[in-house]
C-alpha positions as CSV (number, residue, x, y, z in Angstrom):
1,X,108.1,128.3,192.7
2,X,110.0,127.9,189.4
3,X,113.5,126.4,189.4
4,X,115.5,127.1,186.3
5,X,118.9,125.2,185.3
6,X,121.0,126.6,182.5
7,X,123.4,124.5,180.7
8,X,125.5,124.8,177.3
9,X,127.9,127.6,178.1
10,X,131.7,127.5,177.5
11,X,134.7,128.8,175.6
12,X,134.2,129.5,171.9
13,X,136.1,131.4,169.2
14,X,134.9,134.5,167.6
15,X,132.5,133.6,164.8
16,X,131.5,130.3,166.5
17,X,128.2,129.1,167.9
18,X,126.7,127.9,171.1
19,X,123.3,126.7,172.2
20,X,122.1,127.3,175.7
21,X,119.4,125.4,177.4
22,X,117.4,126.0,180.3
23,X,115.4,123.4,182.1
24,X,112.4,124.3,184.1
25,X,110.9,122.6,187.2
26,X,107.4,123.3,186.2
27,X,105.2,123.4,183.1
28,X,106.3,126.3,181.1
29,X,103.2,126.3,179.2
30,X,101.8,128.3,182.0
31,X,104.6,130.6,182.0
32,X,103.8,134.0,180.4
33,X,107.3,134.8,179.3
34,X,110.6,133.0,179.2
35,X,113.9,135.0,178.5
36,X,117.6,135.2,178.5
37,X,119.6,137.8,180.1
38,X,123.3,138.4,180.4
39,X,125.8,140.1,182.6
40,X,129.4,141.1,181.9
41,X,131.8,141.9,184.7
42,X,131.2,145.3,186.1
43,X,128.0,145.9,184.2
44,X,124.3,145.5,184.8
45,X,122.2,142.4,183.7
46,X,120.9,143.2,180.2
47,X,118.0,141.5,178.4
48,X,119.1,139.3,175.5
49,X,115.8,137.8,174.2
50,X,112.3,136.9,175.4
51,X,109.6,134.7,174.1
52,X,105.9,134.9,175.2
53,X,103.6,131.7,175.6
54,X,102.0,133.1,172.4
55,X,105.4,132.9,170.6
56,X,106.2,136.6,170.3
57,X,109.9,137.4,170.6
58,X,111.9,140.4,171.6
59,X,115.6,140.7,171.0
60,X,118.3,143.2,172.1
61,X,119.6,145.1,169.0
62,X,123.1,143.8,169.7
63,X,122.1,140.2,169.1
64,X,119.2,140.6,166.4
65,X,119.9,138.3,163.5
66,X,122.6,136.2,165.5
67,X,120.6,134.9,168.2
68,X,117.4,132.8,168.4
69,X,115.2,132.2,171.3
70,X,112.9,129.2,171.3
71,X,110.9,127.1,174.0
72,X,109.6,123.5,174.0
73,X,106.5,123.6,176.3
74,X,106.3,119.8,176.2
75,X,109.8,119.4,177.4
76,X,109.7,122.3,179.8
77,X,112.8,123.7,178.0
78,X,113.9,127.0,176.5
79,X,116.8,127.6,174.3
80,X,118.9,130.2,173.1
81,X,120.8,129.5,169.7
82,X,123.8,131.8,169.5
83,X,125.6,132.2,166.1
84,X,128.5,134.4,164.9
85,X,129.5,135.1,168.4
86,X,131.8,138.2,169.2
87,X,134.0,138.8,172.1
88,X,131.5,141.4,173.4
89,X,129.0,138.5,173.8
90,X,131.2,137.2,176.9
91,X,129.0,137.2,179.9
92,X,127.1,135.1,182.3
93,X,123.8,134.1,180.7
94,X,120.8,133.8,182.9
95,X,117.5,132.1,182.1
96,X,114.4,134.0,183.3
97,X,110.8,133.1,183.8
98,X,108.1,135.6,184.3
99,X,104.8,134.6,185.7
100,X,102.1,136.5,187.5
101,X,104.5,139.5,187.7
102,X,107.2,137.5,189.4
103,X,110.6,136.7,188.1
104,X,112.5,133.5,188.6
105,X,116.2,133.1,187.7
106,X,118.4,130.4,187.1
107,X,122.1,130.2,188.4
108,X,123.7,131.3,185.1
109,X,126.1,130.0,182.7
110,X,129.4,131.3,181.7
111,X,129.9,132.2,177.9
112,X,133.4,133.2,176.9
113,X,134.2,134.4,173.4
114,X,137.9,134.5,172.7
115,X,140.5,133.4,170.3
C-alpha cells in the first residue's frame, strides 16, 4: 500500500507560481510512475504531468512550458512546479503513484488562481 500526502496548494494571483509537494510512505524508487492530476468542479479528473522512474516525462498540452514535474527518490518526494498560473488552472490537484498496474492517490490539495 502506498500513502501519498500533498501539500503546497493555496490562493495565487494570475501569473504567479506555486510548488506542490507529494510525500510518499514508501520508497518511490520502486514506483514505475509518479504523476499529478487535477479536477475542477463539475469536470473529470485530468492528467497534468507524469514522470517515470527512468525520468521520462509527459505533460498535458495546457501546461507545457509552464509546469515542471520532478521526483526525489532519496526523499520519497514528488513535486510539481507551476509557473505563470492562469485562472483555468484552478482545481484540486492530486498526486498519483502507479505501480504493478495499480493506482494510488493522495487526498488532494486545492489550487485557486484568482485576482
